[in-house]
KOLZAZA-548050 format. One line per 8 residues: their letters; for each residue x negated, y, z of N, C-alpha, C, CB. Coordinates in nm, 4 decimals. Glycine has a CB too. Layout:
BEGIN
a	X,Y,Z,X,Y,Z,X,Y,Z,X,Y,Z; ...;
# end
This chain:
BEGIN
miigylnf	-3.1977,2.0970,-1.2542,-3.1388,1.9677,-1.2263,-2.9995,1.9834,-1.1633,-3.2307,1.8868,-1.1342; -2.9863,2.0704,-1.0637,-2.8571,2.0916,-0.9992,-2.7608,2.1586,-1.0964,-2.8730,2.1769,-0.8714; -2.8107,2.2556,-1.1733,-2.7264,2.3235,-1.2725,-2.6788,2.2236,-1.3771,-2.8034,2.4399,-1.3401; -2.7674,2.1337,-1.4178,-2.7287,2.0299,-1.5136,-2.6188,1.9408,-1.4582,-2.8494,1.9453,-1.5516; -2.6317,1.9033,-1.3317,-2.5296,1.8213,-1.2655,-2.3967,1.8978,-1.2587,-2.5763,1.7806,-1.1228; -2.4021,2.0242,-1.2199,-2.2810,2.1055,-1.2106,-2.2151,2.1229,-1.3478,-2.3139,2.2426,-1.1501; -2.2962,2.1435,-1.4514,-2.2410,2.1532,-1.5875,-2.1726,2.0229,-1.6266,-2.3520,2.1874,-1.6894; -2.2359,1.9113,-1.5904,-2.1808,1.7793,-1.6241,-2.0483,1.7536,-1.5524,-2.2814,1.6691,-1.5884;
iskkksqi	-2.0440,1.7749,-1.4194,-1.9226,1.7429,-1.3433,-1.8107,1.8450,-1.3621,-1.9559,1.7324,-1.1967; -1.8430,1.9593,-1.4231,-1.7384,2.0590,-1.4460,-1.6684,2.0386,-1.5804,-1.7975,2.1992,-1.4395; -1.7203,1.9476,-1.6620,-1.6553,1.9187,-1.7902,-1.5243,1.8453,-1.7661,-1.7481,1.8350,-1.8820; -1.4295,1.8691,-1.8533,-1.2959,1.8105,-1.8386,-1.3015,1.6571,-1.8324,-1.2060,1.8548,-1.9549; -1.3799,1.5953,-1.9204,-1.3909,1.4486,-1.9214,-1.4495,1.3971,-1.7900,-1.4782,1.4019,-2.0399; -1.5488,1.4675,-1.7377,-1.6093,1.4282,-1.6109,-1.5097,1.4412,-1.4971,-1.7331,1.5125,-1.5823; -1.4343,1.5510,-1.4953,-1.3350,1.5725,-1.3897,-1.2288,1.4628,-1.3925,-1.2689,1.7110,-1.4050; -1.1833,1.4253,-1.5112,-1.0831,1.3189,-1.5236,-1.1414,1.1857,-1.4784,-1.0324,1.3082,-1.6692;
tifillni	-1.2640,1.1556,-1.5189,-1.3296,1.0304,-1.4805,-1.3490,1.0230,-1.3289,-1.4652,1.0168,-1.5519; -1.3956,1.1320,-1.2701,-1.4159,1.1351,-1.1247,-1.2824,1.1166,-1.0535,-1.4825,1.2684,-1.0808; -1.1791,1.1827,-1.1024,-1.0464,1.1703,-1.0426,-0.9973,1.0252,-1.0475,-0.9467,1.2627,-1.1146; -1.0161,0.9595,-1.1609,-0.9753,0.8191,-1.1753,-1.0553,0.7303,-1.0800,-0.9942,0.7713,-1.3216; -1.1865,0.7497,-1.0737,-1.2708,0.6709,-0.9830,-1.2326,0.6940,-0.8367,-1.4186,0.7057,-1.0045; -1.2004,0.8169,-0.8027,-1.1576,0.8505,-0.6669,-1.0297,0.7742,-0.6315,-1.1352,1.0032,-0.6528; -0.9375,0.7686,-0.7257,-0.8129,0.6957,-0.7023,-0.8339,0.5445,-0.6963,-0.7129,0.7288,-0.8110; -0.9276,0.4935,-0.7738,-0.9600,0.3506,-0.7667,-1.0171,0.3175,-0.6292,-1.0606,0.3108,-0.8783;
cgliffll	-1.1062,0.4016,-0.5784,-1.1611,0.3805,-0.4435,-1.0496,0.3840,-0.3394,-1.2680,0.4876,-0.4105; -0.9593,0.4799,-0.3528,-0.8468,0.4893,-0.2599,-0.7597,0.3649,-0.2661,-0.7631,0.6131,-0.2900; -0.7381,0.3133,-0.3856,-0.6584,0.1915,-0.4024,-0.7283,0.0714,-0.3388,-0.6323,0.1644,-0.5518; -0.8597,0.0648,-0.3533,-0.9358,-0.0446,-0.2898,-0.9156,-0.0395,-0.1390,-1.0879,-0.0352,-0.3247; -0.9261,0.0794,-0.0806,-0.9023,0.0926,0.0640,-0.7620,0.0470,0.1002,-0.9235,0.2379,0.1095; -0.6649,0.0906,0.0205,-0.5255,0.0591,0.0476,-0.5003,-0.0924,0.0420,-0.4351,0.1315,-0.0523; -0.5711,-0.1613,-0.0454,-0.5499,-0.3046,-0.0653,-0.6361,-0.3938,0.0240,-0.5762,-0.3388,-0.2080; -0.7207,-0.3344,0.1083,-0.8035,-0.4163,0.1970,-0.7146,-0.5026,0.2874,-0.8972,-0.3265,0.2825;
phnifsnm	-0.7532,-0.6287,0.3069,-0.6740,-0.7163,0.3939,-0.6903,-0.6799,0.5419,-0.7142,-0.8624,0.3718; -0.6224,-0.7533,0.6264,-0.6304,-0.7397,0.7728,-0.5721,-0.6083,0.8231,-0.7748,-0.7510,0.8180; -0.4887,-0.5448,0.7407,-0.4237,-0.4204,0.7829,-0.5254,-0.3092,0.8141,-0.3364,-0.4467,0.9059; -0.6368,-0.3123,0.7448,-0.7453,-0.2164,0.7703,-0.7006,-0.0735,0.7389,-0.8697,-0.2523,0.6865; -0.6345,-0.0551,0.6235,-0.5993,0.0807,0.5807,-0.5185,0.1545,0.6871,-0.5204,0.0760,0.4501; -0.4187,0.0892,0.7413,-0.3329,0.1574,0.8395,-0.4014,0.1749,0.9746,-0.2035,0.0798,0.8582; -0.5168,0.1103,0.9932,-0.5908,0.1229,1.1189,-0.7240,0.1964,1.1030,-0.6157,-0.0141,1.1770; -0.7471,0.2557,0.9861,-0.8735,0.3258,0.9629,-0.8806,0.4530,1.0466,-0.8902,0.3596,0.8137;
ldlrfsyn	-0.9870,0.4668,1.1197,-1.0074,0.5875,1.1998,-1.0279,0.7092,1.1107,-1.1274,0.5702,1.2934; -1.0824,0.6872,0.9930,-1.1125,0.7936,0.8972,-0.9895,0.8745,0.8577,-1.1754,0.7347,0.7737; -0.8720,0.8136,0.8663,-0.7496,0.8789,0.8214,-0.6831,0.9621,0.9303,-0.6529,0.7761,0.7710; -0.7324,0.9528,1.0507,-0.6769,1.0293,1.1632,-0.7496,1.1631,1.1734,-0.6892,0.9493,1.2973; -0.6843,1.2588,1.2366,-0.7518,1.3869,1.2604,-0.8480,1.3752,1.3783,-0.6485,1.4990,1.2867; -0.8072,1.3062,1.4823,-0.8942,1.2809,1.5972,-0.8461,1.1528,1.6642,-0.8937,1.4019,1.6983; -0.9274,1.0990,1.7511,-0.8930,0.9757,1.8200,-0.9717,0.9643,1.9488,-0.9188,0.8544,1.7305; -0.9257,0.8737,2.0349,-0.9900,0.8499,2.1639,-1.0195,0.7001,2.1787,-0.9000,0.9008,2.2812;
eeivnqsf	-1.0701,0.6623,2.2934,-1.1099,0.5227,2.3162,-0.9910,0.4277,2.3016,-1.1723,0.5072,2.4559; -0.8768,0.4686,2.3499,-0.7576,0.3830,2.3412,-0.7203,0.3550,2.1953,-0.6388,0.4489,2.4144; -0.7246,0.4575,2.1121,-0.6906,0.4419,1.9703,-0.7943,0.3551,1.9001,-0.6804,0.5796,1.9011; -0.9220,0.3761,1.9288,-1.0286,0.2952,1.8686,-1.0084,0.1494,1.9067,-1.1692,0.3447,1.9139; -0.9886,0.1245,2.0347,-0.9673,-0.0115,2.0836,-0.8479,-0.0759,2.0146,-0.9466,-0.0112,2.2354; -0.7377,-0.0040,2.0112,-0.6147,-0.0545,1.9504,-0.6364,-0.0864,1.8015,-0.5006,0.0484,1.9670; -0.7032,0.0025,1.7301,-0.7286,-0.0180,1.5873,-0.8176,-0.1390,1.5633,-0.7927,0.1064,1.5264; -0.9237,-0.1510,1.6402,-1.0189,-0.2590,1.6198,-0.9604,-0.3946,1.6589,-1.1453,-0.2324,1.6992;
vsigedgr	-0.8794,-0.3977,1.7625,-0.8141,-0.5226,1.8020,-0.7113,-0.5625,1.6962,-0.7464,-0.5079,1.9413; -0.6385,-0.4654,1.6421,-0.5343,-0.4919,1.5420,-0.5896,-0.5586,1.4166,-0.4648,-0.3624,1.5039; -0.7078,-0.5190,1.3747,-0.7611,-0.5743,1.2495,-0.8364,-0.7060,1.2697,-0.8531,-0.4733,1.1841; -0.8680,-0.7397,1.3931,-0.9342,-0.8669,1.4213,-1.0807,-0.8682,1.3825,-0.8636,-0.9774,1.3502; -1.1448,-0.9797,1.4122,-1.2892,-0.9943,1.3865,-1.3225,-0.9834,1.2378,-1.3390,-1.1288,1.4403; -1.2485,-1.0552,1.1528,-1.2749,-1.0493,1.0086,-1.2494,-0.9082,0.9542,-1.1870,-1.1520,0.9335; -1.1451,-0.8450,1.0028,-1.1149,-0.7087,0.9607,-1.2232,-0.6112,1.0014,-0.9829,-0.6647,1.0181; -1.2768,-0.6297,1.1212,-1.3844,-0.5397,1.1669,-1.5085,-0.5561,1.0800,-1.4195,-0.5673,1.3151;
qlyffsal	-1.5395,-0.6789,1.0416,-1.6558,-0.7012,0.9537,-1.6348,-0.6358,0.8173,-1.6821,-0.8524,0.9359; -1.5144,-0.6530,0.7634,-1.4838,-0.5928,0.6338,-1.4807,-0.4401,0.6426,-1.3497,-0.6450,0.5816; -1.4241,-0.3876,0.7496,-1.4206,-0.2422,0.7724,-1.5630,-0.1880,0.7802,-1.3422,-0.2080,0.9030; -1.6516,-0.2593,0.8483,-1.7916,-0.2187,0.8612,-1.8541,-0.2018,0.7221,-1.8715,-0.3229,0.9448; -1.8413,-0.3034,0.6386,-1.9036,-0.2972,0.5061,-1.8347,-0.1954,0.4150,-1.9008,-0.4349,0.4406; -1.7031,-0.1857,0.4247,-1.6339,-0.0884,0.3402,-1.6665,0.0545,0.3827,-1.4826,-0.1116,0.3455; -1.6883,0.0758,0.5135,-1.7250,0.2099,0.5613,-1.8626,0.2502,0.5098,-1.7228,0.2150,0.7152; -1.9527,0.1534,0.4985,-2.0883,0.1855,0.4536,-2.1041,0.1864,0.3020,-2.1849,0.0876,0.5122;
iidtiypi	-2.0181,0.1143,0.2311,-2.0337,0.1061,0.0854,-1.9280,0.1914,0.0143,-2.0239,-0.0408,0.0383; -1.8026,0.1475,0.0205,-1.6961,0.2179,-0.0526,-1.6775,0.3591,0.0017,-1.5633,0.1401,-0.0434; -1.6814,0.3716,0.1338,-1.6556,0.5024,0.1931,-1.7777,0.5937,0.1896,-1.6091,0.4856,0.3356; -1.8850,0.5477,0.1306,-1.9961,0.6377,0.1002,-1.9800,0.6892,-0.0425,-2.1337,0.5658,0.1184; -1.9240,0.6062,-0.1283,-1.8968,0.6476,-0.2660,-1.7851,0.7521,-0.2675,-1.8582,0.5251,-0.3537; -1.6842,0.7325,-0.1847,-1.5661,0.8191,-0.1821,-1.6013,0.9675,-0.1613,-1.4718,0.7732,-0.0719; -1.6800,1.0040,-0.0580,-1.7131,1.1467,-0.0434,-1.7999,1.2003,-0.1570,-1.7840,1.1694,0.0879; -1.8841,1.1166,-0.2131,-1.9643,1.1615,-0.3277,-1.8711,1.1999,-0.4424,-2.0645,1.0503,-0.3730;
lyvslflg	-1.7676,1.1199,-0.4624,-1.6722,1.1481,-0.5699,-1.5905,1.2739,-0.5422,-1.5788,1.0297,-0.5894; -1.5337,1.2847,-0.4213,-1.4493,1.4028,-0.3990,-1.5309,1.5312,-0.3893,-1.3672,1.3852,-0.2722; -1.6523,1.5231,-0.3398,-1.7379,1.6426,-0.3385,-1.7697,1.6829,-0.4823,-1.8697,1.6167,-0.2580; -1.8008,1.5862,-0.5671,-1.8294,1.6153,-0.7081,-1.7076,1.6757,-0.7776,-1.8737,1.4874,-0.7814; -1.5895,1.6234,-0.7464,-1.4670,1.6767,-0.8051,-1.4466,1.8231,-0.7656,-1.3462,1.5926,-0.7615; -1.4617,1.8513,-0.6372,-1.4493,1.9897,-0.5891,-1.5553,2.0798,-0.6529,-1.4615,1.9944,-0.4354; -1.6807,2.0355,-0.6514,-1.7884,2.1203,-0.7035,-1.7692,2.1502,-0.8507,-1.9237,2.0541,-0.6818; -1.7267,2.0488,-0.9264,-1.7022,2.0702,-1.0692,-1.5926,2.1724,-1.0926,-1.6654,1.9393,-1.1368;
ayyklfnk	-1.4852,2.1623,-1.0162,-1.3750,2.2582,-1.0298,-1.4185,2.3976,-0.9845,-1.2525,2.2117,-0.9482; -1.4876,2.4037,-0.8716,-1.5353,2.5335,-0.8200,-1.6289,2.6003,-0.9197,-1.6073,2.5151,-0.6845; -1.7154,2.5218,-0.9814,-1.8137,2.5761,-1.0749,-1.7437,2.6488,-1.1898,-1.9041,2.4637,-1.1297; -1.6330,2.5931,-1.2344,-1.5562,2.6583,-1.3412,-1.4724,2.7743,-1.2888,-1.4659,2.5571,-1.4101; -1.4095,2.7562,-1.1744,-1.3157,2.8567,-1.1232,-1.3817,2.9838,-1.0731,-1.2353,2.7979,-1.0131; -1.4987,2.9711,-1.0159,-1.5603,3.0859,-0.9488,-1.6768,3.1458,-1.0274,-1.6083,3.0451,-0.8118; -1.6763,3.1240,-1.1589,-1.7760,3.1853,-1.2464,-1.9185,3.1683,-1.1957,-1.7462,3.3314,-1.2626; -1.9492,3.0490,-1.1604,-2.0849,3.0111,-1.1181,-2.1223,3.0623,-0.9784,-2.1852,3.0631,-1.2184;
ntspfifp	-2.0292,3.1220,-0.9053,-2.0535,3.1634,-0.7664,-2.0541,3.0370,-0.6802,-1.9439,3.2669,-0.7160; -2.1665,3.0068,-0.6201,-2.1803,2.8810,-0.5459,-2.1484,2.8930,-0.3969,-2.3198,2.8289,-0.5619; -2.1143,3.0097,-0.3478,-2.0878,3.0231,-0.2040,-1.9723,2.9356,-0.1538,-2.0578,3.1670,-0.1720; -1.8650,2.9149,-0.2315,-1.7586,2.8265,-0.1808,-1.7999,2.6786,-0.1728,-1.6362,2.8392,-0.2695; -1.9131,2.6434,-0.2339,-1.9590,2.5045,-0.2347,-1.9822,2.4502,-0.0935,-2.0872,2.4929,-0.3158; -2.0039,2.5377,0.0024,-2.0354,2.4946,0.1388,-1.9246,2.4082,0.1981,-2.0595,2.6156,0.2280; -1.7989,2.4360,0.1622,-1.6874,2.3642,0.2240,-1.6801,2.2171,0.1807,-1.5569,2.4335,0.1901; -1.6787,2.1853,0.0499,-1.6784,2.0427,0.0145,-1.8091,1.9722,0.0526,-1.6538,2.0267,-0.1350;
laagffdi	-1.9208,2.0447,0.0482,-2.0468,1.9834,0.0906,-2.0425,1.9477,0.2391,-2.1650,2.0781,0.0622; -1.9852,2.0358,0.3198,-1.9698,2.0074,0.4632,-1.8758,1.8890,0.4839,-1.9163,2.1319,0.5384; -1.7662,1.8850,0.4080,-1.6717,1.7726,0.4196,-1.7423,1.6413,0.3876,-1.5500,1.7925,0.3249; -1.8183,1.6390,0.2803,-1.8914,1.5177,0.2422,-1.9947,1.4779,0.3457,-1.9590,1.5374,0.1084; -2.0677,1.5757,0.3975,-2.1684,1.5479,0.5001,-2.1044,1.4861,0.6238,-2.2433,1.6763,0.5380; -1.9964,1.5488,0.6723,-1.9318,1.4979,0.7934,-1.8590,1.3661,0.7681,-1.8340,1.6010,0.8478; -1.8147,1.3430,0.6451,-1.7535,1.2146,0.6109,-1.8573,1.1028,0.6193,-1.6912,1.2198,0.4693; -1.9743,1.1262,0.5634,-2.0802,1.0245,0.5687,-2.1272,1.0047,0.7123,-2.1994,1.0646,0.4785;
leniqvsl	-2.1400,1.1129,0.7879,-2.1760,1.1026,0.9295,-2.0706,1.0215,1.0044,-2.1911,1.2432,0.9928; -1.9444,1.0478,0.9773,-1.8341,0.9727,1.0377,-1.8455,0.8235,1.0037,-1.6979,1.0285,0.9894; -1.8757,0.7910,0.8771,-1.8883,0.6506,0.8355,-1.9968,0.5781,0.9135,-1.9182,0.6421,0.6862; -2.1076,0.6451,0.9340,-2.2172,0.5858,1.0116,-2.1716,0.5631,1.1550,-2.3436,0.6767,1.0084; -2.1049,0.6616,1.2115,-2.0613,0.6504,1.3512,-1.9528,0.5450,1.3683,-2.0105,0.7851,1.4016; -1.8591,0.5351,1.2747,-1.7565,0.4306,1.2811,-1.8225,0.2933,1.2706,-1.6511,0.4492,1.1682; -1.9224,0.2823,1.1838,-1.9949,0.1556,1.1706,-2.0653,0.1183,1.3010,-2.0971,0.1643,1.0563; -2.1211,0.2177,1.3687,-2.1839,0.1914,1.4990,-2.0800,0.1468,1.6014,-2.2575,0.3170,1.5500;
lltdfptl	-1.9628,0.2099,1.5999,-1.8555,0.1680,1.6903,-1.8146,0.0235,1.6617,-1.7336,0.2618,1.6768; -1.8037,-0.0104,1.5337,-1.7672,-0.1470,1.4962,-1.8735,-0.2474,1.5388,-1.7448,-0.1562,1.3461; -1.9988,-0.2079,1.5281,-2.1097,-0.2949,1.5684,-2.1098,-0.3162,1.7196,-2.2442,-0.2350,1.5233; -2.0808,-0.2126,1.7953,-2.0842,-0.2194,1.9419,-1.9597,-0.2819,2.0032,-2.1023,-0.0818,1.9981; -1.8502,-0.2898,1.9263,-1.7238,-0.3391,1.9809,-1.7406,-0.4809,2.0352,-1.6135,-0.3358,1.8734; -1.6891,-0.5127,2.1527,-1.5879,-0.4455,2.2325,-1.6431,-0.3434,2.3322,-1.5091,-0.5469,2.3058; -1.7749,-0.3296,2.3375,-1.8331,-0.2277,2.4245,-1.8300,-0.0954,2.3494,-1.9795,-0.2653,2.4678; -1.7553,-0.0006,2.4018,-1.7421,0.1285,2.3345,-1.7978,0.2391,2.4226,-1.5947,0.1570,2.2990;
ssqnifys	-1.8817,0.3221,2.3646,-1.9380,0.4365,2.4347,-1.8471,0.5572,2.4128,-2.0830,0.4663,2.3862; -1.8045,0.6201,2.5194,-1.7180,0.7378,2.5059,-1.7908,0.8491,2.4313,-1.6719,0.7878,2.6447; -1.9223,0.8557,2.4461,-2.0006,0.9567,2.3751,-1.9973,0.9300,2.2236,-2.1472,0.9579,2.4269; -2.0126,0.8026,2.1833,-2.0070,0.7693,2.0406,-1.8677,0.7948,1.9826,-2.0466,0.6226,2.0189; -1.7647,0.7651,2.0616,-1.6285,0.7916,2.0162,-1.6085,0.9420,1.9990,-1.5248,0.7337,2.1160; -1.6587,1.0200,2.0921,-1.6479,1.1657,2.0819,-1.7177,1.2161,1.9551,-1.7087,1.2334,2.2071; -1.8400,1.1699,1.9284,-1.9133,1.2134,1.8092,-1.8400,1.1717,1.6813,-2.0560,1.1551,1.8099; -1.7914,1.0494,1.6792,-1.7205,0.9992,1.5628,-1.5924,1.0778,1.5384,-1.6891,0.8514,1.5797;
ststsikw	-1.5138,1.0967,1.6433,-1.3883,1.1698,1.6310,-1.4125,1.3162,1.5914,-1.3102,1.1627,1.7629; -1.5158,1.3760,1.6468,-1.5485,1.5147,1.6127,-1.5881,1.5257,1.4655,-1.6625,1.5674,1.7028; -1.6681,1.4307,1.4173,-1.7060,1.4306,1.2749,-1.5829,1.4163,1.1869,-1.8060,1.3166,1.2449; -1.4921,1.3289,1.2272,-1.3685,1.3094,1.1513,-1.2869,1.4381,1.1474,-1.2850,1.1955,1.2122; -1.2731,1.5039,1.2609,-1.1950,1.6279,1.2675,-1.2576,1.7380,1.1826,-1.1825,1.6751,1.4126; -1.3892,1.7524,1.1921,-1.4577,1.8549,1.1117,-1.4434,1.8230,0.9634,-1.6079,1.8644,1.1503; -1.4523,1.6951,0.9273,-1.4335,1.6543,0.7876,-1.2968,1.7001,0.7379,-1.4476,1.5006,0.7728; -1.1915,1.6723,0.8150,-1.0565,1.7089,0.7721,-1.0380,1.8601,0.7641,-0.9537,1.6495,0.8670;
iaivislt	-1.0963,1.9324,0.8560,-1.0888,2.0793,0.8506,-1.1574,2.1298,0.7234,-1.1547,2.1433,0.9771; -1.2752,2.0752,0.6930,-1.3489,2.1167,0.5730,-1.2732,2.0787,0.4458,-1.4892,2.0532,0.5716; -1.2047,1.9651,0.4462,-1.1270,1.9246,0.3289,-1.0082,2.0198,0.3085,-1.0772,1.7782,0.3445; -0.9394,2.0542,0.4162,-0.8261,2.1471,0.4052,-0.8735,2.2834,0.3555,-0.7542,2.1619,0.5415; -0.9855,2.3297,0.4077,-1.0405,2.4575,0.3608,-1.0791,2.4461,0.2130,-1.1641,2.4995,0.4465; -1.1404,2.3346,0.1749,-1.1796,2.3128,0.0352,-1.0582,2.3162,-0.0571,-1.2530,2.1787,0.0203; -0.9509,2.2510,-0.0158,-0.8280,2.2523,-0.0959,-0.7688,2.3925,-0.1045,-0.7249,2.1559,-0.0368; -0.7723,2.4653,0.0070,-0.7205,2.6021,0.0093,-0.8009,2.6912,-0.0850,-0.7241,2.6590,0.1527;
vliygfin	-0.9330,2.6777,-0.0818,-1.0200,2.7555,-0.1713,-0.9935,2.7176,-0.3168,-1.1694,2.7327,-0.1363; -0.9713,2.5892,-0.3429,-0.9420,2.5429,-0.4785,-0.8113,2.6038,-0.5297,-0.9342,2.3891,-0.4821; -0.7094,2.6011,-0.4472,-0.5800,2.6598,-0.4848,-0.5941,2.8101,-0.5083,-0.4740,2.6326,-0.3754; -0.6659,2.8770,-0.4182,-0.6915,3.0207,-0.4345,-0.7626,3.0472,-0.5671,-0.7761,3.0748,-0.3165; -0.8658,2.9691,-0.5962,-0.9407,2.9876,-0.7201,-0.8547,2.9657,-0.8429,-1.0589,2.8943,-0.7239; -0.7702,2.8642,-0.8367,-0.6817,2.8360,-0.9492,-0.5818,2.9495,-0.9701,-0.6075,2.7038,-0.9269; -0.5192,2.9956,-0.8644,-0.4215,3.1062,-0.8729,-0.4889,3.2324,-0.9227,-0.3555,3.1325,-0.7354; -0.6075,3.2613,-0.8711,-0.6823,3.3802,-0.9126,-0.7178,3.3718,-1.0604,-0.8100,3.3963,-0.8280;
kqrqt	-0.7589,3.2558,-1.1060,-0.7952,3.2359,-1.2465,-0.6726,3.2561,-1.3368,-0.8549,3.0942,-1.2674; -0.5555,3.2067,-1.2906,-0.4328,3.2217,-1.3683,-0.3919,3.3694,-1.3788,-0.3192,3.1394,-1.3047; -0.4131,3.4436,-1.2745,-0.3785,3.5870,-1.2763,-0.4670,3.6645,-1.3733,-0.3913,3.6471,-1.1353; -0.5906,3.6187,-1.3896,-0.6854,3.6890,-1.4773,-0.6573,3.6645,-1.6238,-0.8270,3.6468,-1.4458; -0.5830,3.5587,-1.6548,-0.5590,3.5270,-1.7964,-0.4288,3.5820,-1.8474,-0.5609,3.3789,-1.8174;
# end
């Protein structure tokens, strides 16, 4: 079942489709009203209570409600897409060696964990727990580190593949 999925997402048509869907999701985020995109905690490397407060106040009550639903729906689809894109590329680049898969899988895991924690922060606002902010910010930071490592591994794999041909 997993091999079938990897074969499917590593096909050129699948990679192009996933890439297009990933960009559509990104565009949806960008077009969200209430200035949500520029205040999304997900796009920062780390944050503290002051930044969370400032972001949530900036988007207002309607923005917080929309951010809550987009974090749980659209932003759950987003990591599934980018993890699939990475895995499909890795599957082709590394001759079926699955050890590099840990990096995009970790990024996706921490992204979904971050989405849950941001949603909890939005639900609790204006009462913010410093512990919840710490967990959320830490998940966000680990996600970004895993994404950078995933991109680095992808570039390495591509360069290595080009040298072999």
